[in-house]
LUMLO-102415 format. One record per residue (C-alpha): residue in three letters; x negated, y negated, z negated. Coordinates in steps of 0.02 Angstrom, whole numbers, plus 32768, in hexadecimal, padded with zeros to 4 digits. Layout:
// residues N
+------+------+------+------+
: type :   c1 :   c2 :   c3 :
+------+------+------+------+
:  ALA :    X :    Y :    Z :
...
+------+------+------+------+
***
This chain:
// residues 264
+------+------+------+------+
: type :   c1 :   c2 :   c3 :
+------+------+------+------+
:  MET : 800A : 8013 : 7FFF :
:  ASN : 7FCE : 7F4C : 802C :
:  PHE : 803F : 7ED9 : 7FF5 :
:  ARG : 80E0 : 7ECA : 7F8B :
:  ASN : 8148 : 7E1E : 7FA5 :
:  MET : 81B6 : 7DF4 : 7F3A :
:  ALA : 8197 : 7D41 : 7F46 :
:  GLN : 81BD : 7CB8 : 7FC1 :
:  GLY : 817C : 7C2B : 800F :
:  GLY : 80DB : 7C7D : 802D :
:  ALA : 805A : 7C54 : 80BD :
:  PHE : 7FEB : 7CBD : 80E8 :
:  VAL : 7F4F : 7CAA : 8165 :
:  HIS : 7EC0 : 7D13 : 81BF :
:  ASN : 7EBF : 7DA9 : 8155 :
:  LEU : 7EA6 : 7E66 : 8179 :
:  PHE : 7F40 : 7EC9 : 8119 :
:  THR : 7F06 : 7F70 : 8133 :
:  GLY : 7FB6 : 7FE0 : 80D4 :
:  ARG : 805E : 7FEE : 80CE :
:  PHE : 80C9 : 7F4E : 808A :
:  VAL : 816D : 7F15 : 8014 :
:  VAL : 81D3 : 7E94 : 802E :
:  ARG : 8253 : 7E77 : 7FBD :
:  SER : 82C2 : 7DF3 : 7F75 :
:  GLU : 82F6 : 7DD9 : 7EB8 :
:  LEU : 8393 : 7D78 : 7EAE :
:  THR : 83C7 : 7DB9 : 7DED :
:  ARG : 8346 : 7D39 : 7DA5 :
:  TYR : 830C : 7C85 : 7DB3 :
:  THR : 8260 : 7C67 : 7DB7 :
:  PRO : 8227 : 7BB8 : 7DB6 :
:  TYR : 81C4 : 7B3A : 7E1C :
:  HIS : 814E : 7AA7 : 7E29 :
:  MET : 8134 : 7A00 : 7E55 :
:  PRO : 80AB : 79E2 : 7EDA :
:  HIS : 800B : 7A07 : 7E71 :
:  GLU : 8062 : 7A12 : 7DC7 :
:  THR : 809D : 7A72 : 7D43 :
:  ALA : 8128 : 7A1E : 7D33 :
:  VAL : 81C2 : 7A76 : 7D62 :
:  ALA : 821E : 7A48 : 7DFB :
:  GLY : 82CE : 7ACF : 7DF1 :
:  TYR : 82ED : 7B6D : 7DDD :
:  SER : 8310 : 7BFF : 7E68 :
:  ASN : 8327 : 7C98 : 7E89 :
:  ILE : 82E1 : 7CFD : 7F0D :
:  THR : 832F : 7CF3 : 7FBA :
:  GLY : 8283 : 7D46 : 7FF5 :
:  GLY : 824C : 7CFA : 80A8 :
:  ASP : 820A : 7C46 : 80B4 :
:  ASP : 8156 : 7CA0 : 80DE :
:  ARG : 80EB : 7C83 : 8176 :
:  TYR : 8070 : 7D08 : 81C1 :
:  PHE : 7FF2 : 7CB3 : 8243 :
:  ASN : 7F49 : 7D1B : 827F :
:  ASN : 7F4F : 7DA9 : 8228 :
:  ILE : 7F26 : 7E38 : 8246 :
:  PHE : 7F81 : 7EF6 : 8218 :
:  ILE : 7F35 : 7F94 : 8235 :
:  GLY : 7FB6 : 8026 : 8221 :
:  ASP : 7F7A : 80DE : 81E5 :
:  GLY : 7F96 : 8130 : 828F :
:  ASP : 8059 : 817C : 8237 :
:  PRO : 80E6 : 81A6 : 82C6 :
:  ASP : 8162 : 818C : 823F :
:  LYS : 817E : 80DD : 821A :
:  GLU : 822E : 80F9 : 81C7 :
:  PRO : 821A : 8087 : 812D :
:  GLN : 81F8 : 80E1 : 8088 :
:  PRO : 8296 : 80D0 : 7FF2 :
:  MET : 821C : 8092 : 7F40 :
:  THR : 8228 : 8038 : 7ECB :
:  PHE : 81DE : 7F87 : 7ECB :
:  PHE : 814E : 7FA7 : 7E2B :
:  GLU : 8134 : 8060 : 7E70 :
:  HIS : 80A5 : 809A : 7ED8 :
:  LEU : 80F4 : 812C : 7F3C :
:  PRO : 8199 : 8158 : 7F82 :
:  LEU : 822C : 8197 : 7F2A :
:  THR : 8243 : 8262 : 7F45 :
:  PRO : 82EB : 8277 : 7F91 :
:  ARG : 8348 : 8301 : 7F2A :
:  GLU : 8393 : 837E : 7F51 :
:  ASN : 841B : 83F0 : 7F06 :
:  MET : 846F : 834A : 7EA0 :
:  ASP : 8500 : 82E1 : 7EC3 :
:  TYR : 8487 : 8261 : 7F3A :
:  GLY : 84A0 : 8295 : 7FBD :
:  GLY : 83DF : 82AB : 7FED :
:  GLU : 83D8 : 81D8 : 7FC6 :
:  ALA : 8336 : 81D6 : 7F87 :
:  VAL : 834F : 819D : 7EB9 :
:  MET : 82EA : 8188 : 7E26 :
:  ASP : 8329 : 81B5 : 7D52 :
:  GLY : 8330 : 810F : 7D0B :
:  VAL : 8323 : 8084 : 7D90 :
:  PRO : 83B5 : 804E : 7DC3 :
:  ASP : 83F6 : 8025 : 7E6F :
:  ASN : 83C9 : 7F77 : 7E88 :
:  SER : 8324 : 7F98 : 7E5C :
:  ARG : 830A : 7FF5 : 7EF3 :
:  CYS : 8292 : 7FAF : 7FA4 :
:  TYR : 824D : 7FF7 : 8025 :
:  LEU : 8192 : 8030 : 8057 :
:  HIS : 8178 : 7FDC : 8116 :
:  PRO : 80F9 : 8023 : 817E :
:  ALA : 8057 : 7F98 : 8181 :
:  GLY : 8094 : 7F08 : 81DF :
:  LEU : 8125 : 7E95 : 81D9 :
:  GLY : 81BF : 7F16 : 81FF :
:  GLY : 81F0 : 7EF3 : 8173 :
:  TYR : 823F : 7E4D : 818A :
:  ASN : 82A3 : 7E6C : 824F :
:  ASP : 8344 : 7E49 : 81CD :
:  TYR : 8307 : 7DA5 : 8194 :
:  PRO : 8347 : 7CFB : 8207 :
:  ASP : 82D1 : 7CAD : 827B :
:  THR : 827B : 7BFD : 824E :
:  ALA : 82DD : 7BCF : 82FA :
:  LYS : 837A : 7BE5 : 82AD :
:  LYS : 8370 : 7B8B : 821A :
:  ARG : 83E9 : 7BED : 81AF :
:  TRP : 83E5 : 7C1A : 8111 :
:  TRP : 8436 : 7CE8 : 8133 :
:  ASP : 8448 : 7D4A : 81AE :
:  TYR : 84E4 : 7D4B : 81AC :
:  THR : 8562 : 7D13 : 824E :
:  LYS : 8605 : 7CB3 : 8240 :
:  GLU : 8663 : 7D2B : 8288 :
:  GLU : 8620 : 7DB6 : 81E6 :
:  ILE : 862A : 7D08 : 8173 :
:  ALA : 8710 : 7D09 : 81BE :
:  ALA : 8724 : 7DAC : 8195 :
:  TYR : 86E4 : 7DA5 : 80E7 :
:  LYS : 8753 : 7D2B : 80CF :
:  GLU : 87F7 : 7D77 : 810F :
:  SER : 87DB : 7E1D : 80C8 :
:  GLY : 87E7 : 7DAB : 8015 :
:  ASN : 8751 : 7DD7 : 7FD6 :
:  PRO : 86C8 : 7D69 : 7F96 :
:  PHE : 8647 : 7D0E : 801E :
:  GLN : 85A9 : 7D6B : 7FC0 :
:  PRO : 8503 : 7D7B : 8041 :
:  ASP : 84AA : 7E05 : 8001 :
:  LYS : 8457 : 7DDF : 80A4 :
:  MET : 8407 : 7D2C : 8083 :
:  THR : 835F : 7D1E : 8097 :
:  LEU : 8303 : 7C79 : 80D6 :
:  PRO : 82B8 : 7C84 : 818A :
:  VAL : 820B : 7CB4 : 81A1 :
:  THR : 818E : 7C88 : 8211 :
:  VAL : 80F6 : 7D16 : 828C :
:  GLN : 8087 : 7CC8 : 830C :
:  GLY : 7FE4 : 7CFF : 8333 :
:  ASN : 7FBE : 7DAF : 82F9 :
:  LEU : 7F85 : 7E4E : 831D :
:  TYR : 7FC3 : 7F13 : 8311 :
:  LEU : 7F48 : 7F92 : 8320 :
:  LYS : 7F5C : 806E : 8309 :
:  GLY : 8019 : 8060 : 82E3 :
:  ALA : 803B : 7F9E : 8286 :
:  VAL : 80F2 : 7F80 : 82A1 :
:  PRO : 8103 : 7EC2 : 82E3 :
:  SER : 81A1 : 7E67 : 82AF :
:  HIS : 822A : 7E36 : 831B :
:  HIS : 8209 : 7D7B : 830A :
:  GLU : 8158 : 7D97 : 8374 :
:  SER : 818B : 7DC1 : 841E :
:  ASN : 80E0 : 7DAC : 8470 :
:  ALA : 808F : 7E09 : 83DD :
:  LYS : 7FEF : 7E62 : 8414 :
:  ILE : 8012 : 7F27 : 83F8 :
:  TYR : 7F56 : 7FA2 : 83F1 :
:  ASP : 7F7B : 805C : 83E6 :
:  THR : 7EB6 : 804B : 83CD :
:  ASN : 7E6F : 8039 : 831D :
:  GLY : 7DFF : 7FA0 : 8363 :
:  ILE : 7DBD : 7F9C : 82BB :
:  GLU : 7D67 : 8011 : 8235 :
:  ILE : 7D73 : 8005 : 817B :
:  VAL : 7CE9 : 8058 : 8121 :
:  ILE : 7CDC : 8052 : 8060 :
:  ASP : 7C50 : 8093 : 7FF0 :
:  PRO : 7C90 : 809C : 7F22 :
:  ALA : 7BDC : 80B6 : 7EED :
:  THR : 7BAC : 8008 : 7F2B :
:  CYS : 7C4A : 7F99 : 7F4B :
:  ARG : 7C08 : 7F91 : 7FDD :
:  VAL : 7C99 : 7F6A : 8075 :
:  GLN : 7C50 : 7F7F : 813C :
:  VAL : 7CC5 : 7F46 : 81CA :
:  HIS : 7C94 : 7F7A : 8276 :
:  VAL : 7CE2 : 7F4A : 8314 :
:  HIS : 7CF8 : 7FBA : 8393 :
:  SER : 7D5E : 7F5E : 83F4 :
:  PRO : 7D3A : 7EAB : 83F5 :
:  GLU : 7D89 : 7E81 : 849B :
:  ILE : 7E31 : 7EAA : 844D :
:  ILE : 7E29 : 7E43 : 83C3 :
:  ARG : 7DB9 : 7DB6 : 83D5 :
:  ALA : 7E32 : 7D06 : 842F :
:  ALA : 7ED6 : 7D64 : 8405 :
:  ALA : 7F15 : 7CD2 : 83A0 :
:  SER : 7F3F : 7C34 : 83EC :
:  THR : 7F23 : 7BAF : 837D :
:  VAL : 7ED2 : 7B5E : 82F1 :
:  VAL : 7F45 : 7B57 : 8245 :
:  THR : 7F6F : 7AC2 : 81DE :
:  THR : 7FD6 : 7A8C : 8170 :
:  ALA : 8042 : 7A27 : 81E6 :
:  LEU : 8054 : 7AD9 : 8252 :
:  LEU : 807D : 7B31 : 819C :
:  GLY : 810B : 7AAF : 8161 :
:  ARG : 815C : 7AA5 : 80CE :
:  SER : 8196 : 7B04 : 8057 :
:  HIS : 825C : 7B18 : 803F :
:  HIS : 827C : 7B0F : 7F90 :
:  ALA : 81D5 : 7AB3 : 7F4D :
:  GLU : 81ED : 7A5B : 7FE1 :
:  MET : 811B : 7A42 : 7FE6 :
:  TYR : 80B0 : 7A3F : 805A :
:  TYR : 8008 : 7ADE : 8061 :
:  GLU : 7F7B : 7A5A : 8029 :
:  GLU : 7ED8 : 7A5E : 7FEB :
:  PRO : 7EE6 : 7A42 : 7F19 :
:  ASP : 7EAE : 799F : 7F47 :
:  GLY : 7F46 : 7988 : 7FAF :
:  SER : 7EE8 : 7973 : 804A :
:  SER : 7F1D : 79F2 : 80D7 :
:  TYR : 7EDB : 7A9A : 8104 :
:  ARG : 7E95 : 7AB9 : 81B4 :
:  PHE : 7E51 : 7B7E : 81C4 :
:  ASP : 7DD4 : 7B45 : 8232 :
:  HIS : 7D47 : 7BB5 : 81E6 :
:  ASP : 7D42 : 7C53 : 81CE :
:  PHE : 7D14 : 7CDC : 8128 :
:  PHE : 7C68 : 7CB7 : 8147 :
:  HIS : 7C8A : 7BE2 : 8172 :
:  LYS : 7C6D : 7C09 : 822D :
:  LEU : 7CB8 : 7B84 : 829A :
:  ARG : 7D45 : 7BD7 : 82E6 :
:  PRO : 7D83 : 7B84 : 839D :
:  GLU : 7E12 : 7AF6 : 83AB :
:  ARG : 7E69 : 7B81 : 841B :
:  ASN : 7E6F : 7C59 : 8433 :
:  VAL : 7E41 : 7C67 : 838A :
:  THR : 7E15 : 7D08 : 8348 :
:  PRO : 7E95 : 7D52 : 82C5 :
:  GLY : 7E55 : 7D9C : 821C :
:  PRO : 7DE4 : 7D50 : 81BF :
:  PHE : 7D53 : 7D64 : 824C :
:  GLU : 7D2A : 7D10 : 82CB :
:  ILE : 7CE4 : 7D68 : 834F :
:  PHE : 7C74 : 7D25 : 83F8 :
:  ASP : 7C5E : 7D91 : 8475 :
:  ASN : 7CAC : 7E48 : 848F :
:  SER : 7C0A : 7E97 : 8449 :
:  PRO : 7C24 : 7F1E : 83B2 :
:  VAL : 7C12 : 7EAC : 831D :
:  GLU : 7BD5 : 7F27 : 8264 :
:  ILE : 7C18 : 7EAD : 81D5 :
:  VAL : 7BD5 : 7EC4 : 8121 :
:  LEU : 7C10 : 7E8D : 8086 :
+------+------+------+------+
***
């Protein structure tokens, strides 16, 4: 597992993701959020989810052809086992765990955001007018259980079976790995071997800036440096200057098609 996200308003830029995702709302409690660059509380909100931005990241899958999300609980590290011979219809359950604490483990990539609205729709939830009207006609209170904030997905690269989001129609997808990661626990060293730089370099269109990221929904705050100055992600992990356009997604800028070995 790579990332459990029970939050909203995150900005994820030039990361290398190599595991599965959990994306979940939390509508049963309210969390404080703060004034920009202060600890003073600006308000409270439950976590509808969304309002996330994913720019210029690399996602590496595990090559597993099974792309179905697996049920689990948010704080559990393994999928739940379906209970056979019990009156749950074969549904995956866990003793002592309320149904509303279950979530789903999605394959590497951003497929877990497919049910979220797109930024271009500018809607709080993904219900149509017809669905809302049907709720009202039925006499039931309109409770939008799919209420989520829009997400923005752009310039990402998906390798070895990683699953893109529907929000990225021009996503770059390759069955090959392209990148091999070797971890030595004894020395705490990580080696990153870029075998196919030709499919990685220049795969993202532009440098990410504070202006591109925009403002978070609830805090109405720009993504800024602690001193209030704007971000401009034009240097890689090793402080190498990225080009103005056609940059390499992920943490390491690549300048030609020669294989690269990075030791961390």
